[in-house]
Kinemage of the C-alpha trace (Angstrom):
@kinemage 1
@onewidth
@group {chain A} dominant
@subgroup {mainchain}
@vectorlist {calphas} color= white
{ca met a 1} P -173.035 -132.038 89.465
{ca met a 2} L -169.469 -133.341 89.625
{ca ile a 3} L -166.884 -131.557 91.773
{ca arg a 4} L -164.917 -130.544 88.685
{ca glu a 5} L -168.046 -129.005 87.172
{ca arg a 6} L -168.810 -127.164 90.423
{ca ile a 7} L -165.311 -125.665 90.408
{ca glu a 8} L -165.563 -124.620 86.763
{ca lys a 9} L -168.982 -123.062 87.366
{ca ala a 10} L -167.652 -120.997 90.288
{ca ala a 11} L -164.413 -120.010 88.499
{ca glu a 12} L -165.270 -116.339 87.958
{ca ser a 13} L -166.097 -115.767 91.641
{ca leu a 14} L -162.930 -117.371 93.052
{ca thr a 15} L -160.285 -115.341 94.836
{ca leu a 16} L -156.605 -115.595 93.912
{ca gly a 17} L -155.986 -118.116 96.706
{ca glu a 18} L -159.053 -120.126 95.706
{ca arg a 19} L -157.879 -120.225 92.092
{ca lys a 20} L -154.566 -121.641 93.298
{ca leu a 21} L -156.475 -124.258 95.311
{ca ala a 22} L -158.718 -125.084 92.343
{ca ala a 23} L -155.643 -125.538 90.127
{ca ala a 24} L -154.109 -127.911 92.693
{ca ile a 25} L -157.305 -129.976 92.852
{ca leu a 26} L -157.780 -130.139 89.086
{ca ser a 27} L -154.118 -130.907 88.360
{ca asp a 28} L -154.494 -134.406 89.821
{ca tyr a 29} L -158.269 -134.785 89.812
{ca pro a 30} L -159.919 -136.474 91.646
{ca phe a 31} L -157.066 -137.941 93.693
{ca ser a 32} L -155.735 -134.639 95.025
{ca gly a 33} L -158.980 -134.028 96.922
{ca leu a 34} L -158.845 -137.400 98.680
{ca ser a 35} L -155.850 -136.478 100.828
{ca pro a 36} L -156.253 -135.057 104.361
{ca ile a 37} L -157.141 -131.384 104.445
{ca his a 38} L -153.781 -130.356 105.942
{ca glu a 39} L -151.926 -132.144 103.117
{ca leu a 40} L -154.026 -130.438 100.435
{ca ala a 41} L -153.438 -127.134 102.238
{ca arg a 42} L -149.672 -127.678 102.177
{ca arg a 43} L -149.622 -128.709 98.527
{ca ser a 44} L -151.826 -125.827 97.358
{ca glu a 45} L -150.198 -123.282 99.709
{ca val a 46} L -153.494 -122.168 101.256
{ca ser a 47} L -154.833 -122.612 104.782
{ca ala a 48} L -157.207 -125.343 105.920
{ca pro a 49} L -159.922 -122.755 106.760
{ca ser a 50} L -159.566 -121.413 103.199
{ca ile a 51} L -160.237 -124.912 101.857
{ca ser a 52} L -163.349 -125.167 104.037
{ca arg a 53} L -164.617 -121.824 102.711
{ca phe a 54} L -163.851 -122.957 99.156
{ca val a 55} L -165.897 -126.162 99.375
{ca thr a 56} L -168.776 -124.143 100.848
{ca lys a 57} L -168.546 -121.704 97.938
{ca ile a 58} L -168.945 -124.540 95.427
{ca gly a 59} L -172.119 -125.697 97.181
{ca leu a 60} L -170.971 -128.371 99.639
{ca asp a 61} L -171.381 -128.576 103.408
{ca gly a 62} L -167.749 -129.244 104.209
{ca tyr a 63} L -164.559 -131.111 103.376
{ca gln a 64} L -166.053 -134.467 104.374
{ca glu a 65} L -168.898 -134.061 101.884
{ca phe a 66} L -166.358 -132.886 99.306
{ca gln a 67} L -164.420 -136.143 99.744
{ca arg a 68} L -167.581 -138.283 99.771
{ca glu a 69} L -168.561 -136.797 96.412
{ca leu a 70} L -165.117 -137.521 94.969
{ca ile a 71} L -165.260 -141.120 96.209
{ca ser a 72} L -168.695 -141.482 94.641
{ca glu a 73} L -167.285 -140.249 91.319
{ca leu a 74} L -164.469 -142.798 91.540
{ca lys a 75} L -166.987 -145.575 92.123
{ca gln a 76} L -168.929 -144.468 89.043
{ca gly a 77} L -165.739 -144.939 87.049
{ca leu a 78} L -165.572 -148.589 88.141
{ca arg a 79} L -169.138 -149.617 87.328
{ca ser a 80} L -169.614 -152.617 85.032
{ca pro a 81} L -172.598 -153.438 82.761
{ca leu a 82} L -173.924 -155.595 85.621
{ca asp a 83} L -173.993 -152.507 87.843
{ca leu a 84} L -175.448 -150.257 85.148
{ca his a 85} L -178.376 -152.453 84.151
{ca ala a 86} L -181.670 -150.888 85.215
{ca pro a 87} L -184.667 -153.179 84.568
{ca gly a 88} L -187.873 -151.485 83.585
{ca arg a 89} L -186.155 -148.416 82.115
{ca pro a 90} L -188.872 -146.310 80.464
{ca val a 91} L -188.670 -146.129 76.679
{ca glu a 92} L -190.444 -143.401 74.727
{ca gly a 93} L -191.421 -143.856 71.070
{ca gly a 94} L -189.732 -147.236 70.538
{ca phe a 95} L -186.363 -148.505 71.707
{ca leu a 96} L -184.352 -147.580 68.607
{ca lys a 97} L -185.666 -144.023 68.444
{ca asp a 98} L -185.210 -143.590 72.195
{ca phe a 99} L -181.629 -144.909 72.123
{ca ile a 100} L -180.615 -142.730 69.170
{ca ala a 101} L -182.154 -139.678 70.838
{ca lys a 102} L -180.031 -140.288 73.932
{ca ser a 103} L -176.910 -140.806 71.816
{ca thr a 104} L -177.615 -137.559 69.977
{ca ser a 105} L -177.906 -135.685 73.277
{ca gln a 106} L -174.532 -137.120 74.334
{ca met a 107} L -172.924 -135.686 71.200
{ca ala a 108} L -174.295 -132.256 72.082
{ca ile a 109} L -172.823 -132.565 75.576
{ca ala a 110} L -169.443 -133.521 74.069
{ca ala a 111} L -169.459 -130.346 71.979
{ca asp a 112} L -169.741 -128.317 75.197
{ca ala a 113} L -167.290 -130.423 77.236
{ca ile a 114} L -164.430 -129.845 74.770
{ca thr a 115} L -163.742 -126.214 73.961
{ca glu a 116} L -162.972 -125.149 70.407
{ca glu a 117} L -159.575 -123.901 71.605
{ca gln a 118} L -158.674 -127.307 73.031
{ca phe a 119} L -159.976 -129.063 69.931
{ca ile a 120} L -157.725 -126.932 67.699
{ca arg a 121} L -154.729 -127.486 70.008
{ca ile a 122} L -155.126 -131.249 69.768
{ca cys a 123} L -155.577 -131.148 65.992
{ca thr a 124} L -152.426 -129.027 65.732
{ca leu a 125} L -150.432 -131.517 67.810
{ca leu a 126} L -151.625 -134.421 65.669
{ca thr a 127} L -150.805 -132.494 62.483
{ca asp a 128} L -147.202 -131.592 63.365
{ca pro a 129} L -145.011 -133.681 61.004
{ca lys a 130} L -142.105 -133.543 63.465
{ca arg a 131} L -144.076 -135.563 66.002
{ca arg a 132} L -144.666 -139.285 65.732
{ca ile a 133} L -148.125 -140.381 66.832
{ca tyr a 134} L -148.690 -143.497 68.941
{ca val a 135} L -152.275 -144.609 69.612
{ca leu a 136} L -153.884 -147.177 71.914
{ca gly a 137} L -157.142 -147.790 73.731
{ca gly a 138} L -158.495 -150.147 76.350
{ca arg a 139} L -160.150 -153.531 76.022
{ca ile a 140} L -163.219 -152.079 74.280
{ca ser a 141} L -162.254 -148.441 73.728
{ca asp a 142} L -159.440 -149.519 71.396
{ca thr a 143} L -162.120 -149.576 68.676
{ca ile a 144} L -162.147 -145.765 68.888
{ca ala a 145} L -158.335 -145.671 68.953
{ca arg a 146} L -158.123 -147.864 65.840
{ca his a 147} L -160.601 -145.619 64.025
{ca leu a 148} L -158.323 -142.659 64.736
{ca thr a 149} L -155.211 -144.590 63.701
{ca phe a 150} L -156.634 -145.684 60.355
{ca his a 151} L -157.671 -142.197 59.291
{ca leu a 152} L -154.509 -140.494 60.554
{ca arg a 153} L -152.444 -142.962 58.509
{ca leu a 154} L -154.310 -141.826 55.402
{ca ile a 155} L -153.457 -138.217 56.228
{ca arg a 156} L -149.850 -138.327 57.446
{ca lys a 157} L -146.833 -140.570 58.052
{ca asp a 158} L -145.395 -141.793 61.369
{ca val a 159} L -148.640 -142.991 62.929
{ca phe a 160} L -148.351 -146.187 64.952
{ca his a 161} L -151.035 -148.253 66.662
{ca leu a 162} L -149.507 -149.962 69.665
{ca pro a 163} L -150.084 -153.708 70.021
{ca gly a 164} L -152.461 -155.031 72.624
{ca asn a 165} L -149.690 -157.186 74.115
{ca pro a 166} L -147.906 -155.068 76.782
{ca glu a 167} L -144.804 -157.264 76.492
{ca ile a 168} L -144.084 -155.524 73.163
{ca trp a 169} L -144.561 -151.967 74.469
{ca pro a 170} L -140.869 -151.500 75.426
{ca asp a 171} L -140.000 -151.590 71.710
{ca asp a 172} L -142.415 -148.715 71.061
{ca leu a 173} L -141.266 -146.816 74.137
{ca leu a 174} L -137.664 -147.015 72.970
{ca arg a 175} L -138.736 -145.632 69.580
{ca met a 176} L -140.519 -142.639 71.117
{ca arg a 177} L -138.763 -139.281 71.020
{ca gln a 178} L -139.202 -136.144 73.083
{ca gly a 179} L -142.321 -134.297 71.958
{ca asp a 180} L -143.962 -137.281 70.276
{ca ile a 181} L -147.662 -137.861 70.984
{ca leu a 182} L -149.145 -140.817 72.841
{ca tyr a 183} L -152.908 -140.681 72.243
{ca leu a 184} L -154.813 -142.916 74.681
{ca val a 185} L -158.514 -143.743 74.894
{ca asp a 186} L -159.612 -144.969 78.328
{ca phe a 187} L -163.180 -145.144 79.616
{ca arg a 188} L -164.554 -146.347 82.932
{ca arg a 189} L -163.268 -149.597 84.343
{ca tyr a 190} L -159.985 -147.965 83.454
{ca glu a 191} L -157.017 -150.027 82.315
{ca pro a 192} L -154.145 -149.996 84.876
{ca leu a 193} L -151.650 -151.078 82.212
{ca leu a 194} L -152.527 -148.040 80.089
{ca glu a 195} L -151.743 -145.780 83.039
{ca gln a 196} L -148.389 -147.535 83.487
{ca leu a 197} L -147.679 -146.985 79.793
{ca ala a 198} L -148.579 -143.290 80.064
{ca asn a 199} L -146.417 -142.878 83.151
{ca arg a 200} L -143.370 -144.459 81.534
{ca ala a 201} L -143.827 -142.618 78.243
{ca ala a 202} L -144.103 -139.258 80.010
{ca ala a 203} L -141.357 -139.864 82.585
{ca ser a 204} L -138.708 -141.694 80.570
{ca arg a 205} L -139.369 -140.490 77.005
{ca asn a 206} L -140.807 -137.000 77.650
{ca val a 207} L -143.770 -137.782 75.403
{ca arg a 208} L -146.900 -135.623 75.360
{ca ile a 209} L -150.002 -137.552 76.405
{ca val a 210} L -153.392 -136.784 74.853
{ca leu a 211} L -156.226 -138.571 76.658
{ca met a 212} L -159.797 -139.194 75.563
{ca thr a 213} L -161.795 -140.329 78.585
{ca asp a 214} L -165.186 -139.947 80.261
{ca lys a 215} L -166.456 -137.414 82.791
{ca trp a 216} L -165.162 -139.512 85.708
{ca ile a 217} L -161.630 -139.070 84.296
{ca ser a 218} L -159.180 -141.920 83.833
{ca pro a 219} L -156.160 -141.951 86.181
{ca ile a 220} L -154.077 -141.386 83.044
{ca ala a 221} L -155.096 -137.722 83.346
{ca arg a 222} L -152.371 -137.122 85.936
{ca his a 223} L -149.799 -137.731 83.162
{ca ala a 224} L -151.691 -136.029 80.324
{ca his a 225} L -151.097 -132.692 78.606
{ca glu a 226} L -154.601 -132.684 77.110
{ca val a 227} L -157.698 -134.392 78.549
{ca met a 228} L -160.906 -134.694 76.512
{ca pro a 229} L -163.842 -135.842 78.655
{ca val a 230} L -166.653 -137.172 76.472
{ca pro a 231} L -170.054 -138.429 77.715
{ca ile a 232} L -170.596 -142.194 77.543
{ca asp a 233} L -173.590 -142.807 79.828
{ca ser a 234} L -176.470 -144.164 77.730
{ca gly a 235} L -178.820 -145.038 80.597
{ca thr a 236} L -178.537 -148.723 79.609
{ca leu a 237} L -176.228 -151.532 80.677
{ca trp a 238} L -173.797 -150.537 77.872
{ca asp a 239} L -171.935 -147.256 77.750
{ca thr a 240} L -172.237 -145.536 74.384
{ca tyr a 241} L -169.192 -144.513 72.348
{ca ser a 242} L -171.187 -142.518 69.802
{ca ala a 243} L -169.958 -139.160 71.138
{ca ala a 244} L -166.356 -140.434 71.272
{ca leu a 245} L -166.611 -141.572 67.667
{ca ala a 246} L -168.104 -138.220 66.615
{ca val a 247} L -165.254 -136.307 68.298
{ca thr a 248} L -162.707 -138.652 66.690
{ca glu a 249} L -164.200 -138.112 63.241
{ca ala a 250} L -164.262 -134.356 63.827
{ca ile a 251} L -160.534 -134.458 64.653
{ca val a 252} L -159.458 -136.404 61.566
{ca thr a 253} L -161.765 -134.417 59.278
{ca arg a 254} L -160.457 -131.097 60.530
{ca ile a 255} L -156.843 -132.238 60.131
{ca ala a 256} L -157.481 -133.553 56.612
{ca glu a 257} L -159.334 -130.485 55.389
{ca his a 258} L -157.023 -127.963 57.058
{ca asn a 259} L -154.016 -129.528 55.286
{ca trp a 260} L -155.820 -130.648 52.155
{ca asp a 261} L -152.928 -130.346 49.689
{ca lys a 262} L -150.736 -132.689 51.750
{ca thr a 263} L -153.686 -134.942 52.557
{ca arg a 264} L -154.644 -135.265 48.892
{ca ala a 265} L -151.073 -136.071 47.829
{ca arg a 266} L -150.733 -138.796 50.466
{ca met a 267} L -154.156 -140.280 49.730
{ca gln a 268} L -153.380 -140.377 46.000
{ca ala a 269} L -150.101 -142.184 46.698
{ca trp a 270} L -151.930 -144.505 49.115
{ca glu a 271} L -154.553 -145.383 46.502
{ca lys a 272} L -151.886 -146.247 43.930
{ca leu a 273} L -150.306 -148.738 46.336
{ca arg a 274} L -153.485 -150.409 47.520
{ca pro a 275} L -153.733 -154.067 46.514
{ca thr a 276} L -156.566 -154.799 44.107
{ca ala a 277} L -158.147 -157.980 42.787
{ca lys a 278} L -156.161 -157.755 39.542
{ca asp a 279} L -152.896 -157.793 41.550
{ca glu a 280} L -153.652 -161.254 42.943
{ca pro a 281} L -151.667 -164.130 41.378
{ca thr a 282} L -153.633 -166.447 39.127
């Protein structure tokens, strides 16, 4: 069990001071827990002995084990397909059926990892016509970001997919206004340039960051207003994005159906302007 999950599981039994400590750890997870115990104590305004009692309460032997677990989680976030490959992995009932069964179980986990309240909050942010939406993903995860962009553009105006070339990002940053949304998708082997983009958007443009990531949590989380951790571990050399795609489709479907009159009007106008074969010059 990850440290974050241990804290969430113990939430109801925490004292007031322990809740303050838990909030300090989760606010910059997992990096906050990697500092010396006296620094975490100062930042969270609790004593070092209180931190030791806290880590014992969540099932660990001490602060050193607490930090070892966090370091292990960070390493998981850096694993490549070469690291993930496990020869001789048992397959039950045929590879295709086995793989789809695992992907299906990941979708069920995603439904528990993201609360309905958070899901509605994110949909509401993406629906607000006063906010421009900027979207981008990493080297591979941009496929999920582009899927979101395409469907949001059918539903509403002012949706922009940022270019892959970071040299052009300043133009988009200068266009961003306070309260706009920067929606980022970043899975393990996290993209440092995406974190730089999030940092600058939040600090200089006062943009709200919505992050879709995995359970090891992209460093972008320290700048984010909303963090959606979705499962990606397929047990093979490739991570699976099936749960991320399902969550993305749930978001755009909920937005479209909740605002159907506006969605229908925009889609009708969109269809009228689509190029067709008969529009091509002869």
